[in-house]
MMTF fields as JSON, N, C-alpha, C and O atoms, coordinates in Angstrom:
{
  "mmtfVersion": "1.0.0",
  "mmtfProducer": "UNKNOWN",
  "numBonds": 339,
  "numAtoms": 340,
  "numGroups": 85,
  "numChains": 1,
  "numModels": 1,
  "chainsPerModel": [1],
  "groupsPerChain": [85],
  "chainIdList": ["A"],
  "bondAtomList": [4, 2, 8, 6, 12, 10, 16, 14, 20, 18, 24, 22, 28, 26, 32, 30, 36, 34, 40, 38, 44, 42, 48, 46, 52, 50, 56, 54, 60, 58, 64, 62, 68, 66, 72, 70, 76, 74, 80, 78, 84, 82, 88, 86, 92, 90, 96, 94, 100, 98, 104, 102, 108, 106, 112, 110, 116, 114, 120, 118, 124, 122, 128, 126, 132, 130, 136, 134, 140, 138, 144, 142, 148, 146, 152, 150, 156, 154, 160, 158, 164, 162, 168, 166, 172, 170, 176, 174, 180, 178, 184, 182, 188, 186, 192, 190, 196, 194, 200, 198, 204, 202, 208, 206, 212, 210, 216, 214, 220, 218, 224, 222, 228, 226, 232, 230, 236, 234, 240, 238, 244, 242, 248, 246, 252, 250, 256, 254, 260, 258, 264, 262, 268, 266, 272, 270, 276, 274, 280, 278, 284, 282, 288, 286, 292, 290, 296, 294, 300, 298, 304, 302, 308, 306, 312, 310, 316, 314, 320, 318, 324, 322, 328, 326, 332, 330, 336, 334],
  "bondOrderList": [1, 1, 1, 1, 1, 1, 1, 1, 1, 1, 1, 1, 1, 1, 1, 1, 1, 1, 1, 1, 1, 1, 1, 1, 1, 1, 1, 1, 1, 1, 1, 1, 1, 1, 1, 1, 1, 1, 1, 1, 1, 1, 1, 1, 1, 1, 1, 1, 1, 1, 1, 1, 1, 1, 1, 1, 1, 1, 1, 1, 1, 1, 1, 1, 1, 1, 1, 1, 1, 1, 1, 1, 1, 1, 1, 1, 1, 1, 1, 1, 1, 1, 1, 1],
  "groupList": [{"groupName": "MET", "atomNameList": ["N", "CA", "C", "O"], "elementList": ["N", "C", "C", "O"], "formalChargeList": [0, 0, 0, 0], "bondAtomList": [1, 0, 2, 1, 3, 2], "bondOrderList": [1, 1, 2], "singleLetterCode": "M", "chemCompType": "L-PEPTIDE LINKING"}, {"groupName": "ARG", "atomNameList": ["N", "CA", "C", "O"], "elementList": ["N", "C", "C", "O"], "formalChargeList": [0, 0, 0, 0], "bondAtomList": [1, 0, 2, 1, 3, 2], "bondOrderList": [1, 1, 2], "singleLetterCode": "R", "chemCompType": "L-PEPTIDE LINKING"}, {"groupName": "ASP", "atomNameList": ["N", "CA", "C", "O"], "elementList": ["N", "C", "C", "O"], "formalChargeList": [0, 0, 0, 0], "bondAtomList": [1, 0, 2, 1, 3, 2], "bondOrderList": [1, 1, 2], "singleLetterCode": "D", "chemCompType": "L-PEPTIDE LINKING"}, {"groupName": "ILE", "atomNameList": ["N", "CA", "C", "O"], "elementList": ["N", "C", "C", "O"], "formalChargeList": [0, 0, 0, 0], "bondAtomList": [1, 0, 2, 1, 3, 2], "bondOrderList": [1, 1, 2], "singleLetterCode": "I", "chemCompType": "L-PEPTIDE LINKING"}, {"groupName": "ALA", "atomNameList": ["N", "CA", "C", "O"], "elementList": ["N", "C", "C", "O"], "formalChargeList": [0, 0, 0, 0], "bondAtomList": [1, 0, 2, 1, 3, 2], "bondOrderList": [1, 1, 2], "singleLetterCode": "A", "chemCompType": "L-PEPTIDE LINKING"}, {"groupName": "VAL", "atomNameList": ["N", "CA", "C", "O"], "elementList": ["N", "C", "C", "O"], "formalChargeList": [0, 0, 0, 0], "bondAtomList": [1, 0, 2, 1, 3, 2], "bondOrderList": [1, 1, 2], "singleLetterCode": "V", "chemCompType": "L-PEPTIDE LINKING"}, {"groupName": "THR", "atomNameList": ["N", "CA", "C", "O"], "elementList": ["N", "C", "C", "O"], "formalChargeList": [0, 0, 0, 0], "bondAtomList": [1, 0, 2, 1, 3, 2], "bondOrderList": [1, 1, 2], "singleLetterCode": "T", "chemCompType": "L-PEPTIDE LINKING"}, {"groupName": "GLY", "atomNameList": ["N", "CA", "C", "O"], "elementList": ["N", "C", "C", "O"], "formalChargeList": [0, 0, 0, 0], "bondAtomList": [1, 0, 2, 1, 3, 2], "bondOrderList": [1, 1, 2], "singleLetterCode": "G", "chemCompType": "PEPTIDE LINKING"}, {"groupName": "ASN", "atomNameList": ["N", "CA", "C", "O"], "elementList": ["N", "C", "C", "O"], "formalChargeList": [0, 0, 0, 0], "bondAtomList": [1, 0, 2, 1, 3, 2], "bondOrderList": [1, 1, 2], "singleLetterCode": "N", "chemCompType": "L-PEPTIDE LINKING"}, {"groupName": "GLN", "atomNameList": ["N", "CA", "C", "O"], "elementList": ["N", "C", "C", "O"], "formalChargeList": [0, 0, 0, 0], "bondAtomList": [1, 0, 2, 1, 3, 2], "bondOrderList": [1, 1, 2], "singleLetterCode": "Q", "chemCompType": "L-PEPTIDE LINKING"}, {"groupName": "SER", "atomNameList": ["N", "CA", "C", "O"], "elementList": ["N", "C", "C", "O"], "formalChargeList": [0, 0, 0, 0], "bondAtomList": [1, 0, 2, 1, 3, 2], "bondOrderList": [1, 1, 2], "singleLetterCode": "S", "chemCompType": "L-PEPTIDE LINKING"}, {"groupName": "LEU", "atomNameList": ["N", "CA", "C", "O"], "elementList": ["N", "C", "C", "O"], "formalChargeList": [0, 0, 0, 0], "bondAtomList": [1, 0, 2, 1, 3, 2], "bondOrderList": [1, 1, 2], "singleLetterCode": "L", "chemCompType": "L-PEPTIDE LINKING"}, {"groupName": "PRO", "atomNameList": ["N", "CA", "C", "O"], "elementList": ["N", "C", "C", "O"], "formalChargeList": [0, 0, 0, 0], "bondAtomList": [1, 0, 2, 1, 3, 2], "bondOrderList": [1, 1, 2], "singleLetterCode": "P", "chemCompType": "L-PEPTIDE LINKING"}, {"groupName": "GLU", "atomNameList": ["N", "CA", "C", "O"], "elementList": ["N", "C", "C", "O"], "formalChargeList": [0, 0, 0, 0], "bondAtomList": [1, 0, 2, 1, 3, 2], "bondOrderList": [1, 1, 2], "singleLetterCode": "E", "chemCompType": "L-PEPTIDE LINKING"}, {"groupName": "CYS", "atomNameList": ["N", "CA", "C", "O"], "elementList": ["N", "C", "C", "O"], "formalChargeList": [0, 0, 0, 0], "bondAtomList": [1, 0, 2, 1, 3, 2], "bondOrderList": [1, 1, 2], "singleLetterCode": "C", "chemCompType": "L-PEPTIDE LINKING"}, {"groupName": "TRP", "atomNameList": ["N", "CA", "C", "O"], "elementList": ["N", "C", "C", "O"], "formalChargeList": [0, 0, 0, 0], "bondAtomList": [1, 0, 2, 1, 3, 2], "bondOrderList": [1, 1, 2], "singleLetterCode": "W", "chemCompType": "L-PEPTIDE LINKING"}, {"groupName": "TYR", "atomNameList": ["N", "CA", "C", "O"], "elementList": ["N", "C", "C", "O"], "formalChargeList": [0, 0, 0, 0], "bondAtomList": [1, 0, 2, 1, 3, 2], "bondOrderList": [1, 1, 2], "singleLetterCode": "Y", "chemCompType": "L-PEPTIDE LINKING"}, {"groupName": "PHE", "atomNameList": ["N", "CA", "C", "O"], "elementList": ["N", "C", "C", "O"], "formalChargeList": [0, 0, 0, 0], "bondAtomList": [1, 0, 2, 1, 3, 2], "bondOrderList": [1, 1, 2], "singleLetterCode": "F", "chemCompType": "L-PEPTIDE LINKING"}, {"groupName": "LYS", "atomNameList": ["N", "CA", "C", "O"], "elementList": ["N", "C", "C", "O"], "formalChargeList": [0, 0, 0, 0], "bondAtomList": [1, 0, 2, 1, 3, 2], "bondOrderList": [1, 1, 2], "singleLetterCode": "K", "chemCompType": "L-PEPTIDE LINKING"}, {"groupName": "HIS", "atomNameList": ["N", "CA", "C", "O"], "elementList": ["N", "C", "C", "O"], "formalChargeList": [0, 0, 0, 0], "bondAtomList": [1, 0, 2, 1, 3, 2], "bondOrderList": [1, 1, 2], "singleLetterCode": "H", "chemCompType": "L-PEPTIDE LINKING"}],
  "groupTypeList": [0, 1, 1, 2, 3, 0, 4, 5, 6, 4, 7, 8, 9, 1, 0, 7, 5, 4, 7, 10, 11, 1, 12, 12, 5, 13, 6, 6, 5, 8, 14, 10, 15, 13, 13, 4, 5, 8, 8, 5, 4, 1, 4, 16, 1, 10, 5, 4, 13, 1, 13, 3, 10, 5, 7, 2, 13, 3, 5, 3, 14, 5, 5, 8, 6, 10, 13, 0, 1, 2, 7, 1, 12, 5, 5, 2, 5, 17, 8, 16, 12, 11, 18, 1, 19],
  "groupIdList": [1, 2, 3, 4, 5, 6, 7, 8, 9, 10, 11, 12, 13, 14, 15, 16, 17, 18, 19, 20, 21, 22, 23, 24, 25, 26, 27, 28, 29, 30, 31, 32, 33, 34, 35, 36, 37, 38, 39, 40, 41, 42, 43, 44, 45, 46, 47, 48, 49, 50, 51, 52, 53, 54, 55, 56, 57, 58, 59, 60, 61, 62, 63, 64, 65, 66, 67, 68, 69, 70, 71, 72, 73, 74, 75, 76, 77, 78, 79, 80, 81, 82, 83, 84, 85],
  "secStructList": [7, 7, 7, 7, 6, 6, 7, 7, 7, 6, 6, 6, 7, 7, 7, 1, 4, 4, 4, 7, 7, 7, 7, 1, 1, 7, 1, 7, 7, 7, 1, 7, 2, 2, 2, 2, 2, 2, 2, 2, 2, 2, 2, 2, 2, 2, 2, 2, 2, 2, 7, 4, 4, 4, 7, 1, 3, 3, 3, 3, 3, 3, 3, 3, 3, 3, 3, 3, 3, 6, 6, 3, 3, 3, 3, 3, 3, 3, 3, 3, 3, 7, 7, 7, 7],
  "xCoordList": [0.843, -0.026, 0.836, 1.843, 0.535, 1.439, 0.879, -0.325, 1.689, 1.149, 1.283, 2.157, 0.377, 0.462, 1.496, 1.401, 2.553, 3.422, 3.289, 4.132, 2.022, 1.696, 0.809, 0.391, 0.387, -0.412, 0.365, 1.568, -0.473, 0.062, -0.328, -1.534, 0.488, -0.131, -0.929, -0.818, -1.851, -2.715, -1.883, -2.418, -0.633, 0.012, 0.554, 0.809, 0.709, 1.439, 0.309, 0.623, -1.099, -2.171, -2.573, -2.622, -2.936, -2.934, -4.343, -4.902, -4.902, -6.245, -6.52, -7.664, -5.404, -5.493, -4.681, -3.891, -4.943, -4.039, -4.331, -5.487, -3.427, -3.322, -4.463, -5.026, -4.848, -5.913, -7.457, -8.357, -7.49, -8.806, -9.87, -11.026, -9.509, -10.305, -11.05, -10.485, -12.708, -13.449, -14.032, -13.851, -14.789, -15.492, -16.548, -17.035, -16.946, -18.045, -19.29, -20.11, -19.707, -21.174, -21.062, -19.969, -22.276, -22.267, -22.024, -22.441, -21.33, -20.908, -21.716, -21.492, -22.514, -24.103, -25.244, -25.487, -26.062, -27.658, -28.276, -28.002, -29.281, -30.339, -31.729, -32.717, -31.596, -33.008, -32.926, -31.829, -33.957, -34.18, -33.614, -33.499, -33.204, -32.61, -33.551, -33.202, -34.794, -35.564, -35.604, -35.615, -35.62, -35.295, -34.181, -34.083, -32.97, -31.639, -31.62, -30.87, -32.457, -32.316, -33.327, -33.107, -34.236, -34.923, -34.119, -34.137, -33.741, -32.726, -31.888, -32.069, -30.972, -29.937, -30.398, -29.834, -31.655, -32.155, -32.889, -33.158, -33.238, -33.712, -32.538, -32.665, -31.382, -30.003, -29.629, -29.431, -29.467, -29.136, -30.219, -29.787, -31.437, -32.312, -32.163, -32.347, -31.834, -31.482, -30.135, -30.091, -29.345, -27.827, -28.18, -27.573, -29.108, -29.325, -29.809, -29.379, -30.648, -31.488, -30.453, -30.809, -29.262, -28.372, -27.104, -26.515, -26.734, -25.41, -26.006, -26.648, -25.704, -25.978, -25.304, -25.858, -24.007, -23.104, -23.431, -22.591, -24.59, -24.747, -25.191, -24.744, -25.996, -26.545, -28.119, -28.713, -28.743, -29.871, -30.702, -31.931, -30.12, -30.915, -29.705, -28.568, -30.053, -29.497, -30.03, -31.219, -29.034, -29.236, -28.357, -27.196, -29.439, -28.967, -29.209, -30.277, -28.319, -28.174, -28.04, -27.182, -28.99, -28.914, -28.786, -29.594, -27.646, -27.032, -28.05, -27.853, -28.656, -29.612, -28.673, -28.838, -27.83, -27.117, -27.79, -27.273, -29.037, -29.978, -30.964, -31.646, -30.88, -31.677, -30.873, -30.061, -31.051, -30.17, -30.922, -32.07, -30.439, -31.039, -29.982, -29.102, -30.019, -29.209, -27.848, -26.898, -27.556, -26.306, -25.779, -24.63, -26.484, -26.033, -26.953, -28.033, -26.315, -27.369, -28.228, -27.785, -29.451, -30.36, -30.141, -30.246, -29.882, -29.439, -30.962, -31.705, -31.273, -32.502, -31.843, -30.936, -32.338, -32.112, -32.882, -33.948, -32.504, -33.598, -33.236, -32.08, -34.111, -33.801, -34.703, -35.931, -34.007, -34.682, -34.228, -33.072, -35.451, -34.995, -34.663, -35.265, -33.43, -33.385, -33.944, -34.364, -33.908, -34.535, -33.595, -32.42, -34.015, -33.174, -33.047, -33.917, -31.86, -31.48, -31.479, -31.12],
  "yCoordList": [-1.265, 0.097, 1.166, 1.081, 2.242, 3.463, 4.423, 4.398, 5.229, 6.292, 7.773, 8.055, 8.474, 9.756, 10.663, 11.065, 10.91, 11.873, 12.889, 13.127, 13.694, 14.902, 14.609, 15.58, 13.342, 13.21, 13.528, 13.339, 13.981, 14.349, 13.418, 13.178, 12.788, 11.726, 12.429, 13.644, 11.564, 12.196, 12.734, 13.604, 12.376, 12.885, 14.289, 14.975, 14.655, 15.768, 16.828, 18.007, 16.366, 17.387, 18.325, 17.931, 19.811, 20.613, 21.101, 21.317, 21.258, 21.788, 22.994, 23.355, 23.94, 25.258, 25.805, 25.071, 26.909, 27.509, 26.661, 26.626, 26.004, 24.976, 24.154, 23.902, 23.702, 22.791, 23.041, 22.226, 24.525, 25.119, 25.087, 25.46, 24.705, 24.646, 23.387, 22.312, 23.57, 22.361, 22.422, 23.28, 21.233, 21.184, 22.091, 22.263, 22.812, 23.75, 23.286, 24.131, 22.075, 21.826, 20.374, 19.809, 19.74, 18.633, 17.587, 17.738, 16.317, 15.436, 14.132, 13.031, 14.427, 13.294, 13.801, 14.942, 12.919, 13.759, 12.646, 11.459, 13.564, 12.659, 12.325, 13.058, 11.173, 10.64, 9.287, 8.746, 8.718, 7.253, 6.882, 7.721, 5.656, 5.32, 5.499, 5.712, 5.341, 5.603, 7.27, 7.64, 8.039, 9.475, 9.699, 10.629, 8.901, 9.195, 8.443, 8.877, 7.447, 6.969, 7.983, 8.252, 8.401, 9.484, 11.049, 11.669, 11.388, 12.334, 12.128, 12.845, 11.233, 10.826, 10.854, 11.389, 10.039, 10.02, 11.155, 11.2, 12.16, 13.649, 14.327, 15.157, 14.161, 15.017, 14.719, 15.609, 13.258, 12.855, 12.995, 12.896, 13.19, 13.615, 15.097, 15.522, 15.867, 17.349, 17.403, 18.061, 16.875, 17.001, 16.241, 16.623, 15.234, 14.918, 15.897, 15.961, 16.702, 17.614, 18.643, 19.276, 18.798, 19.721, 19.082, 19.69, 17.733, 17.225, 15.895, 15.084, 15.798, 14.524, 13.374, 12.278, 13.52, 12.312, 11.644, 10.822, 11.824, 11.161, 9.711, 8.748, 9.588, 7.998, 8.075, 9.129, 6.884, 7.01, 6.418, 6.486, 5.977, 5.464, 5.673, 5.955, 5.512, 5.357, 3.846, 3.533, 3.094, 2.197, 2.605, 3.011, 2.324, 2.373, 1.04, 0.452, 0.61, -0.53, -0.144, 0.643, -0.76, -0.517, -1.957, -2.836, -2.14, -3.149, -3.129, -2.316, -3.725, -4.261, -5.095, -6.305, -4.797, -5.766, -6.397, -7.217, -5.751, -6.059, -7.228, -8.019, -7.15, -8.574, -9.62, -9.279, -10.723, -11.689, -12.635, -12.911, -13.194, -14.207, -14.968, -14.512, -16.215, -17.331, -16.954, -17.091, -16.444, -15.875, -14.778, -14.515, -13.895, -12.705, -11.416, -11.497, -10.229, -9.36, -9.195, -9.536, -8.722, -8.397, -7.198, -6.084, -7.281, -6.158, -5.699, -6.532, -4.474, -4.095, -3.191, -2.408, -3.351, -2.362, -1.783, -2.314, -0.375, 0.59, 1.069, 1.407, 1.083, 1.721, 2.929, 2.966, 3.745, 5.39, 5.614, 5.8, 5.553, 6.46, 7.564, 8.33, 8.178, 9.701, 10.019, 9.152, 11.339, 11.971, 11.609, 11.584, 11.236, 10.739, 12.34, 13.206, 12.465, 13.414, 13.128, 14.003],
  "zCoordList": [0.004, -0.15, -0.042, 0.66, -0.705, -1.058, 0.048, 0.303, 0.678, 1.802, 0.98, 0.16, 1.348, 0.871, 1.632, 2.792, 0.683, 1.228, 2.09, 2.954, 1.892, 2.429, 3.495, 4.125, 3.873, 4.938, 6.512, 6.69, 7.46, 8.714, 9.659, 9.717, 10.48, 11.385, 12.477, 12.641, 13.334, 14.298, 15.382, 16.069, 15.684, 16.664, 16.658, 17.648, 15.208, 14.795, 14.408, 14.244, 14.255, 14.207, 15.241, 16.406, 14.87, 15.972, 15.755, 14.679, 17.207, 17.378, 17.496, 17.772, 17.287, 17.443, 18.904, 19.498, 19.268, 20.433, 21.622, 22.045, 22.176, 23.241, 23.307, 24.373, 22.152, 21.914, 22.13, 22.327, 22.025, 22.287, 21.09, 21.289, 20.045, 18.842, 18.978, 19.18, 18.832, 18.898, 17.393, 16.529, 17.361, 15.845, 16.176, 17.293, 14.802, 14.722, 14.899, 15.258, 14.736, 14.756, 15.5, 15.517, 16.153, 16.746, 15.912, 14.764, 16.229, 15.351, 15.554, 15.05, 16.24, 16.513, 16.637, 17.028, 16.286, 16.102, 17.06, 17.235, 17.644, 18.889, 18.174, 18.137, 17.667, 16.841, 16.421, 16.284, 16.212, 15.961, 14.786, 13.892, 14.62, 13.358, 11.995, 10.834, 12.538, 11.251, 10.731, 9.557, 11.802, 11.232, 10.768, 9.967, 11.134, 10.834, 9.079, 8.205, 8.89, 7.392, 6.527, 5.346, 7.128, 6.153, 6.164, 5.1, 6.811, 6.962, 5.832, 4.847, 5.82, 5.128, 3.377, 2.423, 3.456, 2.198, 1.595, 0.395, 2.534, 2.125, 1.762, 0.862, 2.271, 2.039, 0.805, -0.021, 0.486, -0.926, -2.033, -3.181, -1.896, -2.869, -3.184, -4.324, -2.175, -2.309, -3.182, -4.221, -2.832, -3.619, -5.091, -6.091, -5.185, -6.588, -7.385, -8.537, -6.991, -7.883, -8.548, -9.542, -8.042, -8.299, -9.072, -9.966, -8.611, -9.236, -9.793, -9.126, -11.077, -12.005, -11.605, -11.686, -11.122, -10.99, -9.737, -9.372, -8.89, -7.767, -8.132, -7.508, -9.063, -9.3, -9.273, -9.046, -9.522, -9.757, -8.37, -8.343, -7.507, -6.176, -5.146, -5.524, -3.863, -2.63, -1.921, -1.863, -1.465, -0.671, 0.54, 0.6, 1.623, 3.144, 3.655, 3.484, 4.218, 5.133, 6.448, 6.848, 7.221, 8.892, 9.344, 9.044, 10.131, 10.851, 12.378, 13.281, 12.396, 13.846, 14.778, 14.619, 15.61, 16.391, 17.882, 18.641, 17.996, 19.134, 18.494, 19.145, 17.313, 16.667, 15.931, 15.071, 16.207, 15.73, 14.819, 15.168, 13.669, 12.929, 12.489, 11.759, 12.928, 12.451, 13.036, 12.264, 14.432, 14.717, 14.288, 14.644, 13.435, 12.834, 13.255, 13.84, 12.846, 13.245, 12.211, 11.114, 12.253, 11.124, 10.193, 10.705, 9.034, 8.137, 7.528, 7.007, 7.644, 6.682, 5.709, 5.992, 4.616, 3.728, 3.056, 2.744, 2.599, 2.194, 0.643, 0.388, -0.231, -1.263, -1.677, -1.604, -2.049, -2.239, -3.746, -4.126, -4.574, -5.893, -5.916, -5.163, -6.896, -6.777, -8.185, -8.952, -8.449, -9.831, -10.666, -10.299, -12.062, -12.991, -13.743, -13.651, -14.427, -15.111, -16.67, -17.458]
}
């Protein structure tokens, strides 16, 4: 595997003066998985209206580790068509 010669290792990255710089927005969202799937689909649909290279559909897979089938977590697959250009 080739490494990017311009990459900066995590130990050498800085977060601002004395480490005081924090992310500008929350990195987690407090919602159900159903709401999260709908929000992702809505966001991609919005992008697809403006960008033709997004594709024809979204496939979102939700891995449910609290429900097992044949010793494996249940995976729910959701397909959302996008606007065709």
